[in-house]
C-alpha positions in Angstrom: -11.7 -4.6 -21.8 -13.3 -6.5 -18.9 -12.5 -9.8 -20.5 -8.9 -8.7 -21.0 -8.6 -7.7 -17.4 -10.0 -11.0 -16.3 -7.4 -12.9 -18.4 -4.6 -10.7 -16.9 -5.9 -11.5 -13.4 -5.9 -15.2 -14.1 -2.4 -15.1 -15.5 -1.2 -13.2 -12.4 -2.9 -15.8 -10.2 -1.1 -18.7 -12.0 2.2 -16.9 -11.7 1.7 -16.5 -8.0 0.7 -20.1 -7.6 -2.9 -19.3 -6.5 -5.9 -21.3 -7.8 -8.2 -18.4 -8.5 -7.7 -14.6 -9.2 -7.9 -12.5 -6.0 -10.4 -9.7 -5.5 -9.1 -6.3 -6.2 -9.4 -2.8 -4.6 -9.6 -0.3 -7.5 -8.1 3.1 -7.0 -10.8 4.6 -9.2 -8.4 6.0 -11.8 -8.0 4.2 -15.1 -4.4 5.2 -15.4 -3.5 3.4 -12.2 -6.0 0.5 -12.4 -5.1 -0.6 -15.9 -1.5 -1.1 -14.6 -2.7 -3.6 -12.0 -3.9 -7.2 -12.8 -7.7 -7.3 -12.5 -8.1 -3.5 -12.5 -7.1 -2.8 -8.9 -4.8 -3.6 -6.0 -4.9 -7.5 -5.7 -6.3 -8.5 -2.3 -5.4 -11.7 -0.5 -1.8 -11.0 -1.6 1.1 -9.0 -0.2 2.8 -5.9 -1.6 6.1 -4.3 -1.1 6.4 -0.6 -0.2 9.8 1.1 -0.1 11.3 4.6 0.1 14.7 6.0 -0.5 17.4 7.8 1.5 16.6 8.5 5.1 13.1 7.3 4.5 14.5 3.7 4.7 15.2 4.5 8.4 12.4 6.8 9.4 9.6 5.1 7.4 7.2 8.1 8.0 6.3 8.8 4.3 5.8 5.2 3.4 3.8 4.5 6.6 1.4 7.3 5.8 0.8 6.0 2.3 0.4 2.5 3.6 -2.2 3.7 6.1 -4.3 5.2 3.3 -4.0 2.1 1.2 -5.2 0.0 4.2 -8.0 2.4 5.3 -10.7 1.0 3.0 -9.8 -2.5 4.2 -10.3 -1.5 7.8 -14.0 -1.5 7.2 -13.8 -5.3 6.6 -11.9 -6.2 9.8 -8.9 -5.4 12.0 -5.6 -4.1 10.7 -2.5 -5.4 12.4 0.7 -3.2 12.3 3.9 -5.0 13.0 7.0 -3.0 13.7 10.6 -3.2 15.0 10.5 0.2 16.5 7.7 1.4 18.8 7.4 4.8 17.1 4.1 4.7 15.2 2.5 8.1 15.5 -1.1 7.6 16.3 -2.2 11.3 15.9 -0.8 11.1 12.4 -3.0 8.1 11.6 -6.0 9.8 13.0 -5.3 12.9 10.8 -5.3 10.6 7.8 -8.7 9.2 8.8 -7.5 5.8 9.8 -10.0 4.2 12.4 -8.0 3.7 15.6 -10.5 1.2 16.9 -9.5 -1.2 14.1 -5.8 -1.0 14.7 -3.7 -3.6 16.6 0.0 -2.7 17.1 2.7 -5.3 17.7 6.4 -4.5 18.4 8.8 -7.4 17.5 12.3 -7.9 18.8 14.0 -8.8 15.5 13.4 -9.7 11.8 12.6 -13.3 12.5 10.0 -12.5 15.1 8.5 -9.8 12.9 8.1 -12.2 10.0 6.5 -14.8 12.3 4.0 -12.3 13.7 3.2 -11.2 10.1 2.4 -14.8 9.1 0.3 -15.4 12.2 -1.7 -12.1 11.7 -2.3 -12.7 8.0 -3.7 -16.2 8.8 -6.0 -15.0 11.7 -9.7 -14.8 11.2 -11.1 -11.2 11.4 -7.9 -9.6 10.1 -8.4 -7.7 6.9 -4.9 -6.3 6.4 -1.5 -6.5 8.0 1.2 -3.8 7.7 4.7 -4.8 8.5 7.9 -2.7 8.9 10.7 -5.1 8.2 13.9 -5.4 6.2 13.6 -6.7 2.7 11.9 -10.1 2.5 13.7 -13.0 0.8 12.0 -15.4 -1.6 11.4 -18.1 1.0 9.9 -15.8 3.5 7.9 -14.1 0.8 6.3 -17.4 -0.2 5.4 -18.1 3.4 3.7 -14.7 3.6 1.7 -15.4 0.5 0.5 -18.8 1.8 -0.6 -17.0 5.0 -2.5 -14.4 2.9 -4.3 -17.2 1.1 -5.6 -18.8 4.3 -8.0 -16.0 5.2 -7.8 -13.7 2.2 -5.9 -11.0 4.2 -3.8 -8.4 2.4 -0.2 -7.6 3.4 1.6 -4.3 3.0 5.3 -4.8 3.7 7.3 -1.6 4.3 11.0 -1.9 3.9 12.6 -0.2 6.9 16.1 -0.5 8.4 16.0 -0.8 12.2 17.9 1.8 14.2 19.9 3.0 11.2 21.5 -0.4 10.6 20.3 -3.9 10.0 21.7 -7.1 8.8 23.3 -7.8 5.5 19.9 -9.1 4.2 18.6 -5.5 4.4 20.8 -4.6 1.5 20.0 -7.7 -0.6 17.4 -7.6 -3.3 14.0 -8.8 -2.1 12.3 -11.9 -3.4 9.7 -11.9 -6.2 6.8 -13.4 -4.3 5.1 -10.0 -3.8 2.2 -9.1 -6.1 3.3 -5.5 -6.5 6.3 -3.3 -5.6 5.9 0.4 -5.0 8.4 3.2 -4.4 7.0 6.1 -2.3 8.5 9.5 -1.9 7.1 12.7 -0.5 5.9 15.5 -2.7 5.1 19.2 -1.9 1.5 19.8 -0.9 -0.6 22.3 -2.8 -1.3 25.6 -1.0 -4.6 25.6 0.8 -6.7 28.8 1.1 -7.7 28.2 4.7 -4.7 26.7 6.5 -1.9 27.3 4.0 -1.1 23.6 3.6 -3.1 21.3 1.4 -3.6 17.5 1.5 -0.5 15.3 1.8 1.0 14.2 -1.5 3.2 11.4 -2.7 5.2 10.6 -5.8 4.3 7.0 -6.4 6.1 4.5 -8.7 4.7 1.1 -9.4 8.0 -0.6 -10.1 6.6 -4.1 -10.6 3.1 -5.6 -11.0 2.4 -9.3 -11.6 0.2 -9.5 -14.7 0.3 -5.7 -15.1 2.8 -3.1 -15.9 4.8 -0.3 -14.2 3.7 3.3 -13.9 4.3 6.5 -12.0 1.8 9.1 -10.6 1.4 12.0 -8.3 -1.2 11.1 -5.7 -2.8 13.0 -2.8 -5.0 12.2 0.1 -8.7 12.6 -0.6 -10.6 13.6 2.6 -14.0 13.5 1.0 -16.3 10.4 1.2 -14.9 8.5 -1.7 -14.4 4.8 -2.5 -10.6 5.2 -2.2 -8.8 7.8 -0.1 -6.1 8.4 -2.7 -6.6 10.3 -6.0 -4.4 11.5 -8.9 -3.4 15.1 -8.7 -3.3 15.5 -12.5 -6.8 14.2 -12.9 -8.0 16.6 -10.2 -6.4 19.5 -12.0 -8.0 18.6 -15.3 -11.4 18.4 -13.6 -10.9 21.8 -11.8 -10.0 23.4 -15.1 -13.1 22.0 -16.8 -15.2 23.4 -14.0 -13.7 26.8 -14.3 -14.3 26.8 -18.0 -18.0 25.9 -17.5 -18.4 28.7 -14.9 -16.8 31.2 -17.3 -19.1 30.2 -20.1 -22.1 30.6 -17.8 
């Protein structure tokens, strides 16, 4: 299995034009990791995150998911957040456990400036990850982002978001194929919590495209415990809880 994953990672690297396979950040769940080349989210690459409906304008659901994906990378360096609208909700990031001291916020005037800032940030020493809220990225801009990722090994999380409810014609055009993965994120109802009434945040996550891997769909939720990755599968959690209850009943 390990040899097969290594081969997949090398194929994905060749498809992306990189010389060697990138490092990966495993989710810690086989159902997810086996859909990703190398057994985890490829680092030193950039990834597309998109929502649907009003989420393409508000960006709140997708931004929360991106913050949790980037949280483990914040331990390695700074995280730069590039946006077109200065509406990033800092208390929400703190609630998700994102380290505020690692965050650098940049507000760009338009799509061109946002893409330029993304490139510069990805190629800057000490930056572990860059999150960008922009319109869909065409193939040329996507290749430039990938070259920037390769300079320092930084990882990009590009959120598709229309500025101010509109945007240019390019916002409606299909994005390029330079991204390592493409994810579709939608909100899901939280499970009831015995103490506060509302449980951890949940997302319905679709991996629509994965270079060297394959698509998949899961229900994920925030994991507040000290774990290698802050996202976990809800179905896996339910199975484990059921097994625990059966052991207690047997005892």
